[in-house]
DOMIKE-469082 format. One record per residue (C-alpha): residue number from 1; residue in one letter; x, y, z. Coordinates in steps of 0.5 Angstrom, whole numbers, plus 500, padded with zeros to 3 digits. Layout:
REM residues N
PT   num   residuo   east   north    up
PT   NUM         a      X       Y     Z
...
***
This chain:
REM residues 831
PT   num   residuo   east   north    up
PT     1         m    386     348   271
PT     2         w    393     346   274
PT     3         v    392     353   278
PT     4         f    386     351   282
PT     5         r    389     344   283
PT     6         l    396     348   286
PT     7         l    392     352   290
PT     8         g    388     346   293
PT     9         a    394     343   294
PT    10         l    397     349   298
PT    11         l    391     349   302
PT    12         l    391     342   304
PT    13         l    397     343   306
PT    14         v    395     349   311
PT    15         i    390     345   314
PT    16         l    394     339   315
PT    17         g    400     343   318
PT    18         a    395     347   322
PT    19         a    392     341   325
PT    20         g    399     338   326
PT    21         l    401     344   330
PT    22         w    394     343   333
PT    23         g    396     336   335
PT    24         m    402     338   338
PT    25         w    402     344   342
PT    26         g    394     346   342
PT    27         r    391     341   346
PT    28         a    394     343   353
PT    29         l    393     351   353
PT    30         p    391     355   359
PT    31         s    384     358   360
PT    32         v    384     365   358
PT    33         s    378     366   364
PT    34         d    384     367   368
PT    35         l    386     374   365
PT    36         d    380     375   369
PT    37         v    384     375   376
PT    38         l    387     382   374
PT    39         e    381     385   375
PT    40         f    380     383   382
PT    41         s    387     384   385
PT    42         g    388     385   392
PT    43         k    381     383   394
PT    44         t    383     377   397
PT    45         r    384     377   404
PT    46         v    389     372   408
PT    47         y    389     372   416
PT    48         d    394     368   421
PT    49         r    391     363   426
PT    50         t    388     368   431
PT    51         g    384     372   425
PT    52         q    389     378   425
PT    53         l    390     380   417
PT    54         i    397     379   414
PT    55         g    396     382   407
PT    56         t    392     381   401
PT    57         l    393     377   395
PT    58         t    395     379   388
PT    59         p    396     375   381
PT    60         s    404     373   380
PT    61         l    404     375   373
PT    62         s    411     374   370
PT    63         s    415     379   366
PT    64         g    422     378   365
PT    65         s    424     376   371
PT    66         g    419     380   376
PT    67         e    412     381   378
PT    68         n    408     386   378
PT    69         r    404     387   385
PT    70         n    402     395   384
PT    71         l    396     393   379
PT    72         l    392     399   377
PT    73         k    386     400   373
PT    74         l    385     403   367
PT    75         g    383     410   370
PT    76         q    389     410   374
PT    77         i    393     411   368
PT    78         s    394     417   364
PT    79         p    390     417   357
PT    80         w    396     420   354
PT    81         l    400     414   356
PT    82         q    395     409   353
PT    83         k    395     413   346
PT    84         a    403     413   346
PT    85         v    403     405   347
PT    86         v    398     404   342
PT    87         t    401     407   337
PT    88         s    408     404   339
PT    89         e    406     398   339
PT    90         d    400     396   336
PT    91         r    397     401   331
PT    92         r    391     397   329
PT    93         f    389     394   337
PT    94         f    383     397   336
PT    95         e    381     394   330
PT    96         h    384     386   329
PT    97         h    381     380   333
PT    98         g    387     379   338
PT    99         v    392     377   331
PT   100         d    394     382   327
PT   101         p    396     379   320
PT   102         i    400     385   318
PT   103         g    404     384   324
PT   104         i    405     377   323
PT   105         a    407     378   316
PT   106         r    413     383   318
PT   107         g    415     378   324
PT   108         l    416     372   319
PT   109         i    420     376   314
PT   110         k    424     379   319
PT   111         g    425     372   322
PT   112         l    426     369   315
PT   113         l    431     375   314
PT   114         k    434     375   321
PT   115         n    433     368   324
PT   116         d    429     372   329
PT   117         l    422     370   331
PT   118         e    421     376   335
PT   119         g    416     382   333
PT   120         g    410     383   330
PT   121         s    407     381   336
PT   122         s    400     384   338
PT   123         i    399     388   345
PT   124         t    394     382   346
PT   125         q    400     377   344
PT   126         q    404     380   349
PT   127         v    399     380   355
PT   128         v    398     373   353
PT   129         k    406     371   353
PT   130         n    407     376   360
PT   131         t    401     372   363
PT   132         l    398     365   361
PT   133         l    405     363   357
PT   134         s    410     366   362
PT   135         d    412     359   364
PT   136         l    416     359   357
PT   137         q    420     365   360
PT   138         g    419     368   353
PT   139         a    423     363   349
PT   140         r    423     365   341
PT   141         t    420     359   339
PT   142         p    415     357   333
PT   143         e    411     353   339
PT   144         r    411     360   343
PT   145         k    408     364   337
PT   146         f    403     359   335
PT   147         k    400     359   342
PT   148         e    400     366   343
PT   149         a    396     367   337
PT   150         l    390     362   339
PT   151         l    390     365   346
PT   152         a    390     372   343
PT   153         y    384     370   339
PT   154         q    381     367   345
PT   155         i    382     373   349
PT   156         d    379     378   344
PT   157         r    373     374   344
PT   158         s    372     374   351
PT   159         f    374     381   354
PT   160         d    373     388   352
PT   161         k    379     392   348
PT   162         n    380     396   354
PT   163         k    381     391   359
PT   164         i    386     387   355
PT   165         l    390     394   354
PT   166         n    390     395   362
PT   167         s    392     388   363
PT   168         y    398     390   358
PT   169         l    400     396   362
PT   170         n    400     392   368
PT   171         v    405     387   365
PT   172         v    409     390   361
PT   173         y    417     390   362
PT   174         w    420     397   363
PT   175         g    427     395   365
PT   176         d    432     394   371
PT   177         g    431     399   377
PT   178         g    437     395   380
PT   179         r    435     390   386
PT   180         s    428     391   383
PT   181         d    425     390   375
PT   182         i    420     395   373
PT   183         v    414     392   371
PT   184         g    407     395   370
PT   185         a    406     403   368
PT   186         g    405     404   376
PT   187         t    412     403   377
PT   188         a    415     405   371
PT   189         a    412     412   372
PT   190         h    415     412   380
PT   191         a    422     410   378
PT   192         y    423     414   372
PT   193         f    419     420   373
PT   194         r    417     420   381
PT   195         k    409     421   379
PT   196         d    403     417   380
PT   197         a    401     414   372
PT   198         a    395     418   372
PT   199         d    400     424   372
PT   200         l    405     423   366
PT   201         n    404     429   361
PT   202         l    405     427   353
PT   203         a    411     428   353
PT   204         e    413     423   359
PT   205         s    409     417   356
PT   206         v    412     418   350
PT   207         y    419     417   353
PT   208         l    416     411   357
PT   209         a    412     408   350
PT   210         t    419     409   346
PT   211         i    423     405   351
PT   212         i    419     399   352
PT   213         p    422     395   346
PT   214         a    429     395   350
PT   215         p    428     399   356
PT   216         n    435     397   359
PT   217         r    439     399   353
PT   218         r    435     405   350
PT   219         y    434     408   358
PT   220         k    442     409   358
PT   221         d    442     413   351
PT   222         f    438     419   351
PT   223         k    440     422   345
PT   224         a    441     416   341
PT   225         y    433     415   342
PT   226         r    431     422   343
PT   227         p    429     422   335
PT   228         l    424     416   336
PT   229         m    420     420   340
PT   230         k    418     425   335
PT   231         s    417     420   330
PT   232         l    413     417   335
PT   233         l    409     423   336
PT   234         s    408     423   329
PT   235         r    404     417   328
PT   236         m    400     419   334
PT   237         v    398     425   330
PT   238         e    397     420   323
PT   239         d    392     416   328
PT   240         g    388     422   330
PT   241         r    391     420   337
PT   242         v    393     427   339
PT   243         t    393     434   335
PT   244         q    399     437   331
PT   245         a    399     443   336
PT   246         e    399     438   342
PT   247         a    405     434   339
PT   248         d    409     440   338
PT   249         a    408     442   345
PT   250         a    410     435   347
PT   251         w    416     435   343
PT   252         k    418     442   346
PT   253         t    416     440   354
PT   254         p    423     439   357
PT   255         i    423     432   361
PT   256         y    428     429   366
PT   257         p    428     421   367
PT   258         a    431     419   373
PT   259         g    439     419   373
PT   260         w    439     424   368
PT   261         r    442     431   367
PT   262         l    440     434   361
PT   263         g    440     441   358
PT   264         w    435     443   353
PT   265         n    434     448   348
PT   266         d    426     452   347
PT   267         d    426     448   340
PT   268         g    426     441   344
PT   269         t    433     439   342
PT   270         v    438     437   347
PT   271         t    444     441   348
PT   272         t    447     436   354
PT   273         a    445     429   357
PT   274         t    449     425   362
PT   275         l    447     419   366
PT   276         e    450     421   372
PT   277         r    446     416   377
PT   278         p    443     410   374
PT   279         e    441     408   381
PT   280         r    436     413   382
PT   281         l    431     409   379
PT   282         q    431     404   384
PT   283         e    431     409   390
PT   284         n    425     412   387
PT   285         i    421     405   387
PT   286         n    424     405   395
PT   287         r    420     411   395
PT   288         m    414     409   393
PT   289         d    414     403   397
PT   290         a    415     407   404
PT   291         r    409     411   401
PT   292         n    405     405   401
PT   293         g    407     403   408
PT   294         e    413     400   411
PT   295         n    409     393   411
PT   296         r    407     393   404
PT   297         y    412     387   403
PT   298         q    410     383   410
PT   299         a    410     377   409
PT   300         q    411     376   402
PT   301         h    414     369   402
PT   302         y    408     367   406
PT   303         l    403     369   402
PT   304         q    407     367   395
PT   305         a    407     359   399
PT   306         v    400     360   400
PT   307         e    398     361   393
PT   308         k    402     355   391
PT   309         e    398     351   396
PT   310         l    391     353   394
PT   311         l    392     354   386
PT   312         p    391     347   384
PT   313         v    386     346   389
PT   314         i    380     352   387
PT   315         g    384     355   381
PT   316         r    386     362   379
PT   317         k    379     365   378
PT   318         a    377     363   385
PT   319         l    383     365   388
PT   320         y    384     372   386
PT   321         a    376     373   385
PT   322         g    376     377   393
PT   323         g    374     372   399
PT   324         k    378     370   405
PT   325         i    384     365   407
PT   326         f    386     363   414
PT   327         t    393     360   415
PT   328         g    397     357   420
PT   329         m    401     363   420
PT   330         n    403     365   427
PT   331         l    404     373   426
PT   332         q    408     374   432
PT   333         a    413     369   430
PT   334         q    413     371   422
PT   335         q    414     378   424
PT   336         a    420     375   429
PT   337         a    423     372   423
PT   338         e    422     378   419
PT   339         r    426     382   424
PT   340         a    432     377   425
PT   341         s    433     377   417
PT   342         l    433     385   417
PT   343         n    438     384   423
PT   344         a    442     378   420
PT   345         r    449     379   419
PT   346         l    451     376   413
PT   347         p    457     375   408
PT   348         e    458     380   403
PT   349         g    453     377   397
PT   350         a    449     372   401
PT   351         t    442     371   403
PT   352         l    438     366   407
PT   353         g    432     362   408
PT   354         l    428     361   414
PT   355         a    422     357   416
PT   356         l    418     355   423
PT   357         v    413     350   423
PT   358         s    409     347   429
PT   359         p    411     340   431
PT   360         r    404     339   434
PT   361         d    401     339   427
PT   362         g    406     341   422
PT   363         e    403     348   420
PT   364         v    408     353   418
PT   365         l    408     359   423
PT   366         a    413     363   419
PT   367         l    417     363   412
PT   368         v    422     368   410
PT   369         g    425     367   403
PT   370         q    431     372   402
PT   371         k    436     377   406
PT   372         l    430     383   408
PT   373         t    433     390   406
PT   374         g    427     394   408
PT   375         g    426     394   400
PT   376         r    422     389   396
PT   377         p    425     382   396
PT   378         s    426     378   391
PT   379         d    421     373   389
PT   380         w    425     367   389
PT   381         n    423     363   396
PT   382         n    430     360   399
PT   383         a    425     357   405
PT   384         t    421     353   400
PT   385         q    424     353   393
PT   386         g    431     352   395
PT   387         r    434     346   395
PT   388         r    442     346   398
PT   389         q    446     341   401
PT   390         v    445     341   409
PT   391         g    452     339   411
PT   392         s    452     336   419
PT   393         s    445     338   420
PT   394         i    443     331   417
PT   395         k    447     327   423
PT   396         p    442     328   428
PT   397         l    437     324   424
PT   398         l    443     318   423
PT   399         y    444     318   430
PT   400         t    437     318   432
PT   401         l    436     312   427
PT   402         a    442     308   431
PT   403         l    438     309   438
PT   404         s    432     307   434
PT   405         q    436     300   433
PT   406         g    439     299   440
PT   407         w    444     304   441
PT   408         k    446     308   446
PT   409         q    449     315   447
PT   410         s    454     312   451
PT   411         d    456     307   445
PT   412         t    463     308   442
PT   413         v    465     309   435
PT   414         l    472     309   433
PT   415         d    475     316   431
PT   416         a    479     314   425
PT   417         p    481     314   418
PT   418         i    476     309   413
PT   419         s    479     304   409
PT   420         g    476     303   402
PT   421         d    476     309   397
PT   422         y    472     313   400
PT   423         q    476     317   404
PT   424         p    472     323   408
PT   425         m    475     327   413
PT   426         n    474     331   420
PT   427         y    473     338   419
PT   428         d    481     339   422
PT   429         r    483     333   418
PT   430         r    485     330   424
PT   431         w    483     324   429
PT   432         t    483     322   436
PT   433         g    484     314   433
PT   434         r    480     312   440
PT   435         y    472     310   441
PT   436         v    469     317   442
PT   437         t    461     316   445
PT   438         l    456     318   440
PT   439         r    455     324   444
PT   440         y    462     326   444
PT   441         a    462     325   436
PT   442         l    455     329   435
PT   443         d    457     335   440
PT   444         h    463     335   436
PT   445         s    461     334   429
PT   446         l    466     329   427
PT   447         n    465     326   420
PT   448         l    469     319   421
PT   449         p    465     316   427
PT   450         t    459     319   423
PT   451         v    461     315   417
PT   452         r    462     308   421
PT   453         i    456     309   424
PT   454         a    452     309   417
PT   455         q    456     303   415
PT   456         e    454     299   420
PT   457         l    447     301   420
PT   458         g    447     300   412
PT   459         i    446     307   408
PT   460         q    440     303   405
PT   461         s    436     303   412
PT   462         f    438     311   412
PT   463         e    435     312   406
PT   464         a    429     309   407
PT   465         k    428     313   413
PT   466         l    429     320   410
PT   467         r    424     318   405
PT   468         e    419     317   411
PT   469         m    420     325   411
PT   470         d    419     326   405
PT   471         f    426     328   403
PT   472         t    429     326   396
PT   473         v    435     322   396
PT   474         p    440     323   391
PT   475         k    442     317   387
PT   476         d    449     313   389
PT   477         a    450     318   395
PT   478         g    453     312   399
PT   479         l    457     314   405
PT   480         s    457     321   404
PT   481         l    449     322   405
PT   482         s    451     321   412
PT   483         i    455     327   412
PT   484         g    450     332   409
PT   485         t    449     331   401
PT   486         l    443     331   401
PT   487         e    439     337   399
PT   488         a    434     340   402
PT   489         s    430     347   403
PT   490         p    429     350   410
PT   491         l    422     348   411
PT   492         q    423     340   410
PT   493         m    429     341   415
PT   494         a    424     344   419
PT   495         a    419     339   419
PT   496         a    424     333   420
PT   497         y    426     336   426
PT   498         a    419     337   428
PT   499         t    419     330   430
PT   500         f    424     331   435
PT   501         a    419     335   439
PT   502         n    413     332   439
PT   503         g    415     324   440
PT   504         g    417     322   434
PT   505         l    411     324   429
PT   506         y    412     327   422
PT   507         y    407     331   419
PT   508         a    407     334   412
PT   509         p    408     342   413
PT   510         t    401     346   411
PT   511         l    399     353   411
PT   512         v    392     354   409
PT   513         r    387     352   414
PT   514         k    380     354   410
PT   515         a    378     359   404
PT   516         e    372     362   403
PT   517         d    370     366   397
PT   518         a    367     373   397
PT   519         r    360     371   399
PT   520         g    363     366   405
PT   521         k    362     360   401
PT   522         v    367     355   404
PT   523         l    372     353   398
PT   524         y    376     349   402
PT   525         t    378     346   408
PT   526         r    384     342   410
PT   527         e    383     335   413
PT   528         a    385     334   420
PT   529         p    393     333   419
PT   530         k    395     326   419
PT   531         a    401     324   422
PT   532         k    407     319   420
PT   533         r    410     315   426
PT   534         i    417     316   424
PT   535         w    421     314   431
PT   536         d    418     311   437
PT   537         a    417     316   443
PT   538         q    423     314   447
PT   539         t    427     314   441
PT   540         a    425     321   439
PT   541         f    427     323   446
PT   542         l    433     320   446
PT   543         g    435     323   440
PT   544         l    432     330   442
PT   545         d    437     329   448
PT   546         m    443     329   444
PT   547         l    441     335   440
PT   548         r    440     339   447
PT   549         g    447     336   449
PT   550         v    450     340   442
PT   551         v    447     347   444
PT   552         n    449     346   452
PT   553         d    454     341   453
PT   554         l    460     346   451
PT   555         t    461     353   452
PT   556         e    463     357   445
PT   557         a    471     357   449
PT   558         q    471     350   449
PT   559         g    469     349   442
PT   560         g    460     348   443
PT   561         l    458     349   436
PT   562         a    451     352   437
PT   563         t    451     356   444
PT   564         r    449     362   440
PT   565         a    442     358   439
PT   566         r    441     358   447
PT   567         i    434     362   449
PT   568         p    434     364   456
PT   569         g    429     360   460
PT   570         w    427     356   454
PT   571         d    429     348   453
PT   572         v    433     348   446
PT   573         g    436     343   442
PT   574         g    439     343   435
PT   575         k    445     342   430
PT   576         t    449     347   425
PT   577         g    452     345   419
PT   578         t    457     347   413
PT   579         t    458     344   407
PT   580         n    464     344   402
PT   581         e    468     350   401
PT   582         i    463     353   406
PT   583         k    458     354   401
PT   584         d    451     353   405
PT   585         l    451     354   413
PT   586         w    445     351   416
PT   587         f    442     351   423
PT   588         a    436     347   425
PT   589         g    433     347   432
PT   590         v    427     345   436
PT   591         t    424     348   442
PT   592         p    418     345   446
PT   593         l    413     350   441
PT   594         m    416     350   434
PT   595         a    421     348   430
PT   596         g    426     351   425
PT   597         a    431     352   420
PT   598         v    436     357   417
PT   599         w    440     356   411
PT   600         v    445     362   409
PT   601         g    449     362   402
PT   602         k    450     366   396
PT   603         q    443     365   391
PT   604         e    448     363   385
PT   605         g    452     358   389
PT   606         g    459     360   391
PT   607         a    464     360   397
PT   608         l    463     364   403
PT   609         p    469     367   407
PT   610         d    473     363   411
PT   611         w    470     367   417
PT   612         a    464     364   416
PT   613         y    461     359   421
PT   614         s    455     356   422
PT   615         g    455     357   429
PT   616         t    456     364   428
PT   617         v    452     366   422
PT   618         p    445     363   421
PT   619         t    445     360   428
PT   620         p    444     367   431
PT   621         v    438     369   426
PT   622         w    434     362   428
PT   623         q    436     365   435
PT   624         q    433     371   434
PT   625         a    427     369   430
PT   626         v    425     363   435
PT   627         a    426     368   441
PT   628         g    422     373   439
PT   629         a    416     368   437
PT   630         l    416     365   444
PT   631         a    416     372   447
PT   632         g    411     373   452
PT   633         q    408     365   451
PT   634         t    408     361   457
PT   635         k    413     357   458
PT   636         a    413     350   456
PT   637         t    417     343   457
PT   638         f    418     338   452
PT   639         q    414     332   454
PT   640         q    418     326   457
PT   641         p    415     319   455
PT   642         v    415     314   461
PT   643         g    421     309   461
PT   644         i    427     314   461
PT   645         t    432     315   466
PT   646         y    439     318   466
PT   647         r    446     316   467
PT   648         v    452     320   468
PT   649         v    458     318   463
PT   650         r    464     322   462
PT   651         q    461     328   466
PT   652         v    455     329   462
PT   653         n    448     327   464
PT   654         m    445     322   458
PT   655         a    438     320   457
PT   656         f    437     312   456
PT   657         r    432     307   456
PT   658         e    431     304   463
PT   659         a    432     297   461
PT   660         e    439     300   458
PT   661         a    441     304   462
PT   662         d    446     300   466
PT   663         a    448     296   460
PT   664         a    456     297   459
PT   665         p    457     301   452
PT   666         v    458     297   446
PT   667         a    465     299   442
PT   668         r    464     299   434
PT   669         n    468     301   429
PT   670         g    463     301   423
PT   671         d    463     294   420
PT   672         r    458     291   424
PT   673         s    462     287   429
PT   674         t    461     290   436
PT   675         r    464     289   442
PT   676         p    463     291   449
PT   677         s    468     297   451
PT   678         g    472     293   456
PT   679         g    478     296   454
PT   680         g    481     303   453
PT   681         f    477     308   458
PT   682         f    471     304   460
PT   683         g    476     298   461
PT   684         r    479     302   466
PT   685         r    473     304   470
PT   686         q    468     301   473
PT   687         t    461     301   470
PT   688         s    457     308   471
PT   689         a    453     307   477
PT   690         p    446     309   476
PT   691         a    445     316   478
PT   692         s    439     319   480
PT   693         p    433     322   476
PT   694         p    434     329   474
PT   695         p    434     335   478
PT   696         p    429     340   479
PT   697         p    430     345   474
PT   698         v    436     350   474
PT   699         q    436     357   472
PT   700         e    439     357   465
PT   701         e    444     363   464
PT   702         a    443     368   458
PT   703         a    446     366   452
PT   704         p    453     369   450
PT   705         e    453     375   445
PT   706         a    454     374   438
PT   707         p    460     376   436
PT   708         v    461     384   433
PT   709         e    463     383   425
PT   710         d    468     388   423
PT   711         v    465     389   416
PT   712         s    471     393   413
PT   713         a    475     388   415
PT   714         g    471     382   413
PT   715         a    472     379   419
PT   716         v    469     377   426
PT   717         t    472     380   431
PT   718         e    470     376   439
PT   719         q    468     380   443
PT   720         p    468     378   450
PT   721         v    462     375   453
PT   722         s    460     372   460
PT   723         e    461     364   460
PT   724         p    461     359   466
PT   725         t    468     358   467
PT   726         p    470     352   464
PT   727         p    474     346   468
PT   728         q    481     347   470
PT   729         d    486     344   464
PT   730         v    481     344   459
PT   731         p    484     347   452
PT   732         q    481     353   450
PT   733         t    479     352   443
PT   734         a    476     356   437
PT   735         p    468     353   436
PT   736         a    469     347   432
PT   737         q    466     347   425
PT   738         e    464     341   420
PT   739         s    464     340   413
PT   740         v    461     335   407
PT   741         t    468     333   405
PT   742         t    469     330   398
PT   743         p    472     324   397
PT   744         a    480     324   396
PT   745         p    485     318   395
PT   746         p    488     314   400
PT   747         e    494     318   403
PT   748         a    500     317   408
PT   749         l    496     317   415
PT   750         p    499     323   420
PT   751         t    500     321   427
PT   752         p    494     322   431
PT   753         a    494     328   436
PT   754         p    494     327   443
PT   755         e    489     328   447
PT   756         p    490     331   454
PT   757         t    486     328   460
PT   758         p    481     332   464
PT   759         t    481     334   471
PT   760         a    474     337   472
PT   761         e    471     333   478
PT   762         p    464     329   476
PT   763         v    458     332   477
PT   764         t    452     327   480
PT   765         p    445     330   480
PT   766         p    442     330   487
PT   767         p    436     326   488
PT   768         a    429     328   485
PT   769         a    423     325   484
PT   770         e    422     320   478
PT   771         p    419     324   472
PT   772         e    413     321   469
PT   773         a    409     322   462
PT   774         p    404     327   462
PT   775         p    397     324   461
PT   776         a    394     324   454
PT   777         t    390     330   452
PT   778         a    385     332   446
PT   779         e    391     335   443
PT   780         d    396     330   443
PT   781         t    397     325   436
PT   782         g    392     320   436
PT   783         t    397     315   436
PT   784         g    400     311   442
PT   785         e    406     313   445
PT   786         g    412     308   443
PT   787         t    407     303   439
PT   788         g    410     305   433
PT   789         t    403     306   430
PT   790         d    399     311   426
PT   791         t    392     312   427
PT   792         g    392     319   425
PT   793         s    385     322   425
PT   794         t    382     323   417
PT   795         g    376     328   416
PT   796         t    375     336   416
PT   797         v    376     340   422
PT   798         e    373     347   423
PT   799         f    378     352   425
PT   800         e    376     358   430
PT   801         p    381     364   431
PT   802         e    385     363   437
PT   803         e    389     367   442
PT   804         p    396     368   440
PT   805         t    399     365   446
PT   806         l    399     357   446
PT   807         p    396     353   453
PT   808         e    402     351   457
PT   809         p    404     343   457
PT   810         e    404     340   463
PT   811         p    411     341   466
PT   812         l    416     336   467
PT   813         p    423     335   471
PT   814         e    428     339   466
PT   815         d    433     335   464
PT   816         p    440     337   468
PT   817         s    445     336   462
PT   818         s    446     343   460
PT   819         d    449     344   467
PT   820         v    453     339   467
PT   821         p    460     341   463
PT   822         l    462     335   457
PT   823         d    470     333   458
PT   824         p    472     337   451
PT   825         a    478     332   452
PT   826         g    474     326   449
PT   827         d    475     319   451
PT   828         a    481     316   454
PT   829         p    486     312   449
PT   830         l    485     305   448
PT   831         d    489     300   451
***
């Protein structure tokens, strides 16, 4: 009797334990129907905004750290490989119901004896691990094993065994090829034997099956693992999958995995085995890619971003089961961005992320998530997924916040050390000790005046403004936020900079316009983009005017930070950014038709070499991408709102609100105490006389050529460039640079460096008609310019294919600030 009671108690414990496990881990399991996507891979077509096909979607099925985008049908895989894999990995695959009790028992014993929960997984469980539970990263936990077992049982009841085997052969990890992981039978066949998977013979199939448990280790020691092939052939004979004659012939068949030099005897024994070139694996993958077409990986990161945007909306099965997806991509812009990435000259070990958006509605025009090399790029998308400190590229947002509160470009801020515990420094660790204009401080990316601006505005107001643009503001960042401790992606920075080009409106970036199923039924239509007013129209234009100054006020010899962003014939504004130890290099910029940002750095983090500058590394990448995207487009100009006029201050033509244009500049020192600039420079000269409106457009000079890197020396060698002759007696300096600085303890302050007095003659613009704002059109934002209100439209919108060339906005007089040299000596000393 007691035996039955004991068995009953044990059974009750098992039931209670299973119920407990279900309560903890069984409630939020993924749907096994998602496995159906493997059958439809490559049928969902994706189009750009003009209706051009840009690619097809393939399920992102993780296995190890890579994904297989070379999915095959079972009929495209050698029957020998199918039989070898079943015998090697799961001999009872066609007999059990997803979970093999014998294999589980073997795995539990191994776990108890060796504290290793791996082992005992059926082929079905391995499919679950590499697809439905890929987010668990193959963790060796009871939770994963429990979920695997439940899902494997469900899959076995829902799918044919051959479909499950096909799924396994498409997702199994077969080793590290170098830049690319070897995932799936198709890639493995090419990597190891330069063959299609259908052409593998029995000997080659047995080799591939033998190395599956530890491909990287077993590949590198051919002789040590050769006996496993004989053992596998013997088991295949036992299982009736091959005859003894076929097994004997396979054992005597010489094979030559890529990279190995092997010598064979007639009886199948190995005489010599030398691993000479393991890099042949990657070379073979590259050959496969080239055979499949040079555009095989075109727009890979854009397509991945499309998947991430649509997946939670329509689900995996609908996403991959055929149909059409229409996006906001500009194919010309995407191709230009990819060429810029291919041509980018980066420091060794560095990669990049690049994003372009439309200021008109926030649509993403182009995405490149890695430094492209011609082969398959990494799946990690720096353009959308990466979050890196943005350095000084954040400063225009702070300066524009100041302009929104009544500051002027001509107002001055003290360039001197700050009292208190936080002790930032300018990049060159020097300061002038003088009040410099906001325009000068941004042109030269000075940290000390910038932090004083943040002090006076209040860092909380700046944090609130950043949150309006969907940035995640770090906790307790304090004043360091003003000089770039914010972490963001290139796509986020591009969207923020777009507000300068569209009158102050922020659009959350979007990629997908519409999705249809295979029968043309609409599954999803994006609502009309909703605008959020960040700046009033006048403030946005004043901020834009300062950005144009960063690009055009100085030549490279005079210390211009962003001269290499210039695009002949187009109006350009932008800002560079560099972080501590040169870990991150940025350029973010705007043109009338697009805004964009480029980040350069090491994927794993770490310092770049001292010669790497934000003005010479990411800026040319941005310039090439945007210039290529604009090539052939009808020229457009920035829309200037009413109420803007110009004055020449310090030989620089600056934009002002008409009501403030003739007001005396205000000197500020960061403690919220202000005063008219009666001393120093402004005390010794009359207030700037009203200047005439901007002159007619002047032919913009060609951008200087990018420096040619001496790769062997690890440095940048400057080549002579054609530049306008700078004013006489202006010191010729190397390009300035900026950095987010770590607070340092107070120390003895050096004497401010003397600043030479300029001798260049002021330039006064010739008379011209007062610019007028263009009339509103149906394509305008729907918000009153300068009202600060948002009346963004709602509902859905139908998208039709459009012509690649965008319509030309009504032309306006060009701002002449790019044609008036800035005095690089800065403001005169205080009295």
